[in-house]
N, C-alpha and C positions, 0 to 999 in steps of 0.2 A: 266075655274075655278068655281070650285063650292063654295057660300057663304051660312055660314050656321047662326043662329043665336042661339047666347047660354045664357040664366038668370042663376044665380046663387045667393044665398046670403051668403054671406061672415059674417065675426063678424067683428065691428070697428077696434079692436087691431091688427088681419091679415091684411086690408085695410091699415092701418098707416105703418105698419113694412111693407109695400112692397110699398107703397110709398117711404120711407123714404133709402129701399135701391136701387129703380130704381135712386133714385135722381128726379124722376118727381114730376110736383107739381098738376098735377090732380088724378082722380082716374082713368079715363077713361083710358089716358095714358100709367098708370104704369101700368094698367091689360095688355093693349096690349101689351109692351112693355115684360111682363113674358110670352104673351099667343108665342109671336113670339120668347122668346128663346127658350119656350121650342120645339115648332117644330122642330128647328135648331140644338136644343142640340144634339150631337151623341149617346151619352148615353140614350135619346128615341130612337132613331134608331135600336142603340143594344137590347133595349128589344123586341122591333117588331119583328125582324127576331127569337129572341129567342121563345116566341110566335108561330109566323110560321112554328115551329117543330114539 
């Protein structure tokens, strides 16, 4: 398994919306949940397959 460190600046209103949508109380958990969802999303894999063609 390879670990990657990512750092980004998000607008406060985006962070608040992400926390509300994810149902998490902390920013860290809300972002973690969003990243895991993105990685497991079928549409993400389809997009990657299309870009390889």
